[in-house]
Structure formats: structure tokens, C-alpha cells
C-alpha positions in Angstrom: -16.4 45.0 -6.7 -15.2 41.9 -8.4 -11.4 42.4 -7.9 -8.9 44.6 -7.9 -4.6 44.4 -8.0 -2.5 46.6 -7.3 1.3 46.3 -8.8 3.7 48.9 -7.2 6.4 48.6 -10.1 4.3 50.4 -12.5 1.8 52.3 -10.1 -1.3 50.5 -11.8 -4.0 49.1 -10.3 -6.5 47.1 -11.7 -10.2 46.8 -10.9 -12.7 45.4 -12.0 -16.2 45.8 -10.7 -20.1 45.4 -11.8 -21.3 48.8 -13.1 -25.2 48.3 -11.7 -23.7 47.2 -8.2 -21.2 50.1 -7.9 -21.1 54.0 -8.5 -17.9 54.8 -10.2 -17.5 58.4 -9.2 -18.2 56.5 -5.1 -15.3 54.5 -6.0 -13.2 57.0 -7.1 -13.7 59.2 -4.1 -13.1 56.3 -1.7 -10.0 55.5 -3.6 -8.9 59.1 -3.2 -10.7 59.1 0.7 -7.3 56.8 1.8 -4.9 59.3 -0.2 -4.5 58.1 -3.8 -5.3 60.4 -6.8 -6.6 57.5 -9.6 -6.2 58.4 -12.7 -6.8 56.5 -16.2 -4.2 54.6 -17.2 -1.5 55.9 -20.6 1.4 54.5 -21.2 2.8 57.9 -22.7 1.8 60.0 -19.1 3.1 57.6 -17.3 6.5 57.5 -18.6 6.0 61.5 -18.9 4.6 61.1 -14.7 7.8 59.4 -13.7 10.2 61.7 -15.6 9.2 64.6 -14.1 9.1 62.8 -10.7 12.5 62.0 -11.5 13.3 65.6 -12.1 11.8 67.2 -9.2 13.6 64.6 -7.1 16.7 65.2 -8.4 16.5 69.2 -8.1 15.5 68.8 -4.5 17.9 65.9 -3.5 20.5 68.5 -5.2 19.4 71.7 -3.0 19.4 69.5 0.3 23.2 68.3 -0.3 24.3 71.3 -1.4 22.6 72.9 1.8 23.4 70.1 3.9 27.1 70.2 3.0 27.4 73.9 3.9 25.4 73.5 6.8 28.4 71.0 7.9 30.6 73.5 7.8 29.2 75.8 10.3 28.0 72.9 12.5 32.0 71.7 12.8 32.7 75.3 14.1 29.8 75.6 16.9 30.6 71.4 17.6 33.9 72.7 18.3 33.2 75.5 20.4 31.2 73.6 22.4 34.1 71.7 23.4 36.8 74.5 23.2 35.0 77.5 23.8 33.6 80.3 21.3 32.7 83.9 21.9 29.0 84.2 22.2 28.4 86.8 19.5 30.5 84.7 16.8 27.8 81.6 18.2 24.9 83.1 17.9 25.9 84.5 14.1 26.8 80.7 13.3 23.2 79.5 15.2 21.4 82.1 12.7 23.3 81.2 9.8 22.6 77.3 10.6 18.9 77.8 10.7 19.0 79.8 7.7 20.2 76.9 5.4 18.0 74.6 7.0 14.6 75.8 6.7 15.0 75.7 3.0 16.2 71.9 3.1 13.6 71.0 5.2 10.5 73.1 4.0 11.1 72.8 0.4 13.6 69.9 0.0 11.7 67.8 2.0 8.3 69.4 0.8 6.9 66.2 -0.3 7.4 64.3 3.1 5.3 66.8 5.1 2.7 66.7 2.7 2.7 63.1 2.3 3.0 63.0 6.1 0.1 65.5 6.8 -2.4 63.9 3.9 -1.5 60.3 5.7 -1.9 61.5 9.2 -5.6 63.3 7.6 -6.6 59.7 6.3 -5.2 58.0 9.8 -2.0 56.7 8.5 1.5 56.8 9.5 3.5 55.8 7.1 7.8 56.1 6.1 6.7 60.3 5.0 5.6 60.7 8.7 8.8 59.2 10.1 10.9 61.4 7.8 8.6 64.6 9.1 8.9 64.0 12.4 12.7 63.1 12.4 13.4 66.4 10.8 10.6 68.7 12.3 12.2 67.3 15.8 15.6 67.9 15.2 14.7 71.5 13.9 12.0 72.4 17.0 14.8 71.3 19.2 17.8 72.9 17.6 15.4 76.6 17.9 14.4 75.7 21.5 17.6 74.5 22.6 18.9 78.2 20.5 16.2 80.2 22.6 17.6 78.6 26.1 21.4 79.0 24.9 22.1 75.0 24.2 23.3 72.9 21.8 21.9 72.7 18.7 21.2 70.2 15.8 19.9 71.6 12.7 22.7 69.0 10.6 20.6 66.9 11.9 17.3 68.1 10.3 18.4 69.2 6.7 20.4 65.5 6.7 17.1 63.0 7.6 15.9 64.6 4.9 18.8 64.9 2.0 19.4 60.8 2.8 15.7 59.8 2.5 15.8 62.3 -1.3 18.6 59.9 -2.3 17.2 57.1 -1.3 14.0 57.6 -3.2 16.2 59.2 -6.4 17.3 55.4 -6.5 13.8 54.1 -5.6 12.7 56.0 -8.4 15.1 55.3 -10.9 15.0 51.6 -10.7 11.0 51.6 -10.4 11.2 53.3 -13.9 13.3 50.8 -15.1 11.1 48.0 -13.5 8.5 49.5 -15.4 10.2 49.7 -18.8 11.1 46.3 -18.2 7.6 44.7 -17.9 6.5 47.3 -20.6 8.9 45.7 -22.8 8.1 42.1 -21.8 4.0 42.7 -22.3 3.1 40.8 -26.2 2.5 43.2 -28.4 -1.2 44.0 -29.4 -2.4 43.1 -32.7 -1.9 45.7 -35.8 -5.1 44.3 -37.5 -8.5 42.3 -36.2 -11.3 40.1 -37.7 -14.8 39.6 -36.6 -15.7 36.7 -37.2 -19.5 36.1 -38.7 -22.2 34.0 -37.1 -23.8 31.3 -38.9 
């Protein structure tokens, strides 16, 4: 391969290679093996992909924020009960409600993190998505264990990790979109006409 340049702001990679020395399908498979999905560059498709990503993030963020806000109400009641006493049957009911609110927050709203973490682990990489998945699943798993043994649960922590990181991702997605649009606007326009030169 002659050279490779990656622009993380625009999600573009420019790779120069010698076809006689490098097999293109093998090169694409190598890129896929480290967790990326190579596609030919298209400004229109890239804009559509960014918009689809923002809509998906916004939907997941809205879902997680709604569930987490509801979850905080039940968690506050549980925390108060831990210190001041609570009827066991009421406590169990609140814990089940909290679990019901946490599961979609983690496994639906947090699905992009879980998928990316699983993909990273398959390729031997431990990244930010792995940390988010580890944190939320650990809080969920610990809460389930505590719930089974009658201890304190932390379902709200699992949901809030996903919610806060989604909020950061949404802001980041909008910023990257603006940066990409600015980079395209600064690029000199392609000539509308070309004229071939004749040889003598």
C-alpha cells in the first residue's frame, strides 16, 4: 500500500495502493477485520447517513431520558426505604418496577454501545463503548444479585450511564456534522468543464 489517511471529523479514509501488489477484496476484508465497514465515498449518502444517525441517537436518548427520569422516582423511594424502613412487599414491587424501566434503557437505548463493545472484543479491542457496556451491565448485574439476596439495588446507575453517554454522543454527532459540512463548504468546487490538450 502506498499511503492511507483518515479524517475522523468527516469519517473519510483515503487509501492509495498499487493494484498489481494489493488485492482490493483482501484490503477491504482487512479493514472489516478491525471493526470498520468500508464503503465508497458519496457526499449525498454520507449526509443521509449522518442524519439517520442523529435521528436514531435522538430517539434512543429520548427513550433513555424518559425511562431514567421515571426510574429516579422509584429509586428515591427505595433509597428512603433503606434508611427509614419500608414494607417488604412494597419494596419488592418498587424493585420490579425499577427493573422493568432499566431493561429497555440498557438493552434498547444502549444497544449501540453493546454492539460496538461486542464487536471490539471480537477484534481484540477495548474501547469507550466497552467501558459503557461494562459499567451499565455491571450495575444491572449487581442490582439483580442484590435483589435476589435482599440487598440494595442500583438500577438507576445502569440507566443513567447509558443516558449521559447518549447525550454526549448526540452532541458529538451534531458537532461532527457541522464540521463535515464546513469542510465540504471550504473545498474548492470542481470545474464544470474540462478541455483536453492536444499533443504535438
